[in-house]
C-alpha positions as CSV (number, residue, x, y, z in Angstrom):
1,X,186.5,153.0,68.4
2,X,184.1,153.3,65.5
3,X,184.9,149.7,64.5
4,X,184.1,148.5,68.0
5,X,180.7,150.2,67.9
6,X,179.9,148.6,64.5
7,X,180.8,145.2,65.9
8,X,178.6,145.6,68.9
9,X,175.7,146.8,66.7
10,X,176.1,143.8,64.4
11,X,176.2,141.4,67.4
12,X,173.1,142.9,68.8
13,X,171.3,142.7,65.5
14,X,172.2,139.1,65.2
15,X,170.6,138.3,68.6
16,X,167.4,140.1,68.0
17,X,165.6,137.3,66.0
18,X,166.4,134.7,68.7
19,X,165.2,137.1,71.4
20,X,162.0,137.7,69.4
21,X,161.4,134.0,69.0
22,X,161.9,133.4,72.7
23,X,159.4,136.2,73.4
24,X,156.9,134.5,71.2
25,X,157.4,131.0,72.6
26,X,157.1,132.0,76.2
27,X,153.6,133.5,76.0
28,X,152.4,130.5,73.9
29,X,153.6,128.2,76.6
30,X,152.0,130.3,79.3
31,X,148.8,130.4,77.4
32,X,148.7,126.7,76.9
33,X,149.3,126.1,80.6
34,X,146.6,128.6,81.5
35,X,144.2,126.9,79.1
36,X,144.9,123.5,80.7
37,X,144.4,125.0,84.1
38,X,141.1,126.5,83.1
39,X,140.0,123.2,81.6
40,X,140.9,121.4,84.9
41,X,138.9,124.0,86.9
42,X,135.9,123.5,84.6
43,X,136.1,119.7,84.8
44,X,136.2,120.0,88.6
45,X,133.2,122.4,88.5
46,X,131.2,120.0,86.3
47,X,132.1,117.0,88.5
48,X,131.0,118.8,91.6
49,X,127.8,120.0,89.9
50,X,127.1,116.4,88.8
51,X,127.7,115.1,92.4
52,X,125.3,117.7,93.8
53,X,122.6,116.6,91.2
54,X,123.2,113.0,92.0
55,X,122.8,113.6,95.7
56,X,119.6,115.6,95.2
57,X,118.2,112.7,93.0
58,X,119.2,110.2,95.6
59,X,117.5,112.2,98.4
60,X,114.3,112.5,96.2
61,X,114.4,108.7,95.5
62,X,114.7,107.9,99.2
63,X,111.8,110.1,100.2
64,X,109.6,108.9,97.3
65,X,110.5,105.2,97.8
66,X,109.7,105.4,101.5
67,X,106.3,107.0,100.8
68,X,105.3,104.4,98.2
69,X,106.6,101.6,100.5
70,X,104.4,102.8,103.3
71,X,101.4,103.0,100.9
72,X,101.9,99.4,99.8
73,X,102.2,98.2,103.4
74,X,99.0,100.1,104.4
75,X,97.1,98.5,101.4
76,X,98.3,95.1,102.4
77,X,97.1,95.5,106.0
78,X,93.7,96.7,104.7
79,X,93.4,93.7,102.4
80,X,93.3,95.8,99.2
81,X,95.5,93.4,97.2
82,X,94.9,94.7,93.7
83,X,95.7,98.3,94.7
84,X,98.7,97.0,96.6
85,X,99.9,95.1,93.6
86,X,99.6,98.1,91.3
87,X,101.4,100.4,93.8
88,X,104.1,97.7,94.2
89,X,104.7,97.7,90.4
90,X,105.1,101.4,90.6
91,X,107.6,101.0,93.4
92,X,109.6,98.6,91.3
93,X,109.5,101.0,88.3
94,X,110.7,103.8,90.5
95,X,113.7,101.7,91.6
96,X,114.4,100.5,88.1
97,X,114.5,104.1,86.7
98,X,116.7,105.3,89.6
99,X,119.4,102.7,89.4
100,X,121.7,104.9,87.3
101,X,122.3,107.4,90.1
102,X,122.0,105.2,93.2
103,X,124.8,103.7,95.1
104,X,125.1,99.9,95.0
105,X,123.9,99.5,98.7
106,X,120.9,101.7,98.0
107,X,120.0,99.5,95.0
108,X,120.3,96.4,97.1
109,X,118.2,97.8,99.9
110,X,115.5,98.8,97.4
111,X,115.5,95.3,95.8
112,X,115.3,93.6,99.2
113,X,112.4,95.8,100.2
114,X,110.5,95.1,96.9
115,X,111.2,91.3,97.4
116,X,109.8,91.4,100.9
117,X,106.7,93.2,99.8
118,X,106.2,90.7,97.0
119,X,106.3,87.9,99.6
120,X,103.8,89.7,101.8
121,X,101.5,90.2,98.9
122,X,101.7,86.6,97.9
123,X,101.0,85.5,101.5
124,X,98.0,87.8,101.7
125,X,96.6,86.4,98.5
126,X,97.0,82.9,99.9
127,X,95.3,83.9,103.1
128,X,92.3,85.8,101.6
129,X,91.6,83.7,98.5
130,X,90.1,80.2,98.5
131,X,92.9,77.7,98.7
132,X,93.4,75.8,95.5
133,X,95.6,72.8,95.3
134,X,97.9,72.6,92.3
135,X,99.4,69.2,91.7
136,X,102.8,69.0,90.3
137,X,102.6,67.1,87.0
138,X,104.8,65.9,84.2
139,X,104.0,65.9,80.5
140,X,102.6,62.6,79.4
141,X,104.6,60.8,76.8
142,X,102.5,59.2,74.0
143,X,102.6,55.5,74.1
144,X,104.0,53.6,71.1
145,X,101.3,52.1,68.7
146,X,100.1,48.7,70.0
147,X,101.7,49.1,73.4
148,X,99.7,48.8,76.6
149,X,98.7,52.1,78.2
150,X,100.6,52.9,81.3
151,X,98.7,53.6,84.5
152,X,98.5,57.2,85.5
153,X,101.2,58.3,87.9
154,X,100.1,59.8,91.2
155,X,100.5,63.6,91.3
156,X,103.3,64.9,93.4
157,X,102.3,67.0,96.4
158,X,102.0,70.8,95.7
159,X,104.2,71.6,98.7
160,X,107.3,69.4,98.8
161,X,109.0,69.3,102.1
162,X,112.5,70.9,102.1
163,X,115.5,68.8,102.8
164,X,116.5,68.8,106.5
165,X,118.6,71.8,107.4
166,X,117.9,73.5,104.0
167,X,116.9,77.2,104.5
168,X,114.5,79.1,102.4
169,X,115.6,80.8,99.3
170,X,115.7,84.6,99.1
171,X,112.2,86.0,98.7
172,X,110.5,82.7,99.5
173,X,107.7,82.6,102.0
174,X,107.4,79.8,104.6
175,X,104.0,78.8,103.3
176,X,103.4,76.2,100.5
177,X,104.1,77.4,97.0
178,X,101.0,77.6,94.8
179,X,102.6,75.8,91.9
180,X,105.8,74.3,90.6
181,X,107.9,71.2,90.5
182,X,110.2,69.6,93.0
183,X,112.5,66.5,93.1
184,X,112.0,65.4,89.5
185,X,114.7,63.8,87.4
186,X,115.1,63.6,83.6
187,X,111.5,64.7,83.0
188,X,109.6,67.0,80.6
189,X,107.6,69.4,82.9
190,X,105.1,72.0,81.9
191,X,102.6,74.5,83.4
192,X,100.1,76.5,81.3
193,X,98.5,80.0,81.4
194,X,95.6,79.0,83.7
195,X,97.9,77.5,86.3
196,X,100.5,80.3,86.2
197,X,98.4,83.4,86.1
198,X,99.8,85.7,88.7
199,X,100.9,82.8,90.9
200,X,104.2,82.2,92.7
201,X,106.2,79.4,91.1
202,X,108.9,77.3,92.7
203,X,111.3,74.9,91.0
204,X,113.5,73.0,93.4
205,X,115.9,70.2,93.4
206,X,115.4,69.2,89.8
207,X,117.9,67.1,87.9
208,X,118.3,67.0,84.1
209,X,114.7,68.3,83.5
210,X,113.3,70.5,80.8
211,X,110.7,72.9,82.2
212,X,108.3,75.0,80.1
213,X,106.2,77.7,81.9
214,X,103.9,79.2,79.3
215,X,101.9,82.0,80.9
216,X,102.3,85.0,83.2
217,X,103.6,84.1,86.7
218,X,103.9,86.6,89.6
219,X,107.3,85.4,90.8
220,X,109.7,82.6,90.0
221,X,112.2,80.9,92.3
222,X,114.6,78.3,91.0
223,X,116.5,76.5,93.7
224,X,119.2,73.8,93.8
225,X,118.7,72.6,90.3
226,X,121.3,70.8,88.2
227,X,121.6,70.4,84.4
228,X,118.1,71.8,83.7
229,X,116.6,73.9,81.0
230,X,113.9,76.4,82.2
231,X,111.8,78.2,79.6
232,X,109.6,80.8,81.3
233,X,107.1,83.3,80.0
234,X,106.9,86.9,81.4
235,X,107.0,87.2,85.2
236,X,105.3,90.3,86.6
237,X,107.9,90.9,89.3
238,X,111.1,89.0,90.2
239,X,112.9,85.9,89.5
240,X,115.4,84.4,92.0
241,X,117.9,81.7,91.0
242,X,119.8,80.2,93.9
243,X,122.3,77.3,94.2
244,X,122.0,76.1,90.6
245,X,124.6,74.7,88.3
246,X,124.9,73.7,84.6
247,X,121.5,75.2,83.9
248,X,120.0,77.1,80.9
249,X,117.4,79.7,82.0
250,X,115.2,81.8,79.7
251,X,113.5,84.4,81.8
252,X,111.5,87.6,81.3
253,X,111.0,89.7,84.5
254,X,111.4,93.1,86.2
255,X,114.1,91.9,88.5
256,X,116.6,89.1,88.3
257,X,118.7,88.0,91.3
258,X,121.1,85.1,91.1
259,X,123.0,83.6,94.1
260,X,125.5,80.7,94.5
261,X,125.1,79.7,90.8
262,X,127.8,78.5,88.4
263,X,128.3,77.3,84.8
264,X,124.9,78.5,83.7
265,X,123.5,80.6,80.9
266,X,120.7,83.2,81.1
267,X,118.6,84.4,78.2
268,X,116.8,87.4,79.8
269,X,114.4,90.2,79.3
270,X,114.9,92.3,82.4
271,X,113.8,95.9,83.0
272,X,116.3,96.5,85.8
273,X,119.9,95.6,86.2
274,X,120.4,91.9,86.9
275,X,122.2,91.1,90.2
276,X,124.6,88.2,90.8
277,X,126.3,87.2,94.1
278,X,128.6,84.3,94.9
279,X,128.4,83.2,91.2
280,X,131.0,82.0,88.8
281,X,130.9,81.3,85.0
282,X,127.5,82.7,84.4
283,X,126.7,84.3,81.0
284,X,123.9,86.4,79.5
285,X,122.1,86.9,76.2
286,X,118.8,88.5,75.2
287,X,115.5,86.7,75.8
288,X,114.6,84.7,72.7
289,X,111.8,82.2,73.6
290,X,108.4,82.5,72.0
291,X,105.1,80.6,72.0
292,X,101.5,81.1,71.0
293,X,100.0,83.8,73.3
294,X,103.2,85.2,74.6
295,X,102.2,88.8,73.6
296,X,99.1,88.6,75.7
297,X,101.2,87.3,78.6
298,X,103.5,90.3,78.3
299,X,100.6,92.6,78.4
300,X,99.2,91.1,81.5
301,X,102.6,91.1,83.2
302,X,103.2,94.8,82.7
303,X,106.7,94.3,81.3
304,X,108.0,96.7,78.7
305,X,109.2,94.7,75.8
306,X,111.2,97.7,74.5
307,X,113.3,97.9,77.7
308,X,115.8,95.1,78.2
309,X,119.0,95.4,80.3
310,X,120.1,91.9,79.5
311,X,123.8,93.0,79.3
312,X,123.9,95.2,82.5
313,X,124.8,93.0,85.5
314,X,125.9,94.0,89.0
315,X,128.2,91.6,90.7
316,X,128.0,92.2,94.5
317,X,131.3,90.3,94.9
318,X,133.2,92.5,92.6
319,X,133.9,96.0,93.9
320,X,136.5,97.2,91.4
321,X,135.2,99.9,89.1
322,X,138.1,100.0,86.6
323,X,137.9,96.3,85.7
324,X,135.0,94.1,84.6
325,X,133.9,91.2,86.9
326,X,135.4,87.9,85.9
327,X,132.4,86.0,87.2
328,X,130.0,86.8,84.3
329,X,130.2,87.4,80.5
330,X,128.1,87.9,77.4
331,X,127.3,85.0,75.2
332,X,128.8,85.6,71.7
333,X,126.1,86.3,69.2
334,X,127.1,83.4,67.0
335,X,126.8,81.0,69.9
336,X,123.3,82.1,71.1
337,X,120.3,79.7,70.8
338,X,117.5,81.0,68.6
339,X,115.1,78.0,68.4
340,X,114.0,76.2,71.6
341,X,111.2,73.8,70.6
């Protein structure tokens, strides 16, 4: 009997280390699970808090944007164009600074509203200011020594008629553009500061042209161009590119919208996120053009040279959030153009 008791005691003693180890392991596992649960709860709390903040910011933006929009519309009706232009720039700035917490459809609605007001402002300027005719012109090429001077070519009309059945580009008014080029082929084209200052510029149906726009335009619309290079100084508001292909565009603006464009490169200084729609094989790099007087043009345009979202592009045809759009890309640094003239 005594031997049996000693055997039982020895067996129990042998089991005690294993039981103790199990007692230690079990609480650690439970603690780890509890810590993971607490972490999940905290993540959900933070996510909900961020959503509430985002909703509050969105509600504030909607109210503030509507108030500013109404103020701009009232100033336009009253004919106070300079005040309207200043408030419109403020409206654009409000939209630009709010993009990070707005839904894509809210951004698009805001951009469409700003574009409409820009068109209304340009139309009011045309109506209230004395009409000036700007002739489209090409750069004159110097004649070779000893050759006969060529007769001056007649200036193209300032308002080229659109092709039959061709609709207006986004943001384009149905009145004549104040300056620009249309229908040229394989030409060097240029406009200077005096011609561009706060004017709306239209480039349409160009083929193989090189266009230099030195100065501060109000808006720029590039429509149905093929194989062209467009070098543009700072634009106070928006640039719209529509229906272009095989083009190289160097643009500085508050807002860039690109539609139905393919196989084109953009070198941009843009304070908001660029928008593309129905585009393929478009690529982006930072703005790199310079010319004498460009700093003065940037000052008059109101663009912030220290703010450039050249690599932030919203593709309205690509809704997936976990994969990048295949329709646009960044130009590799070693392939970017640095010298233009």
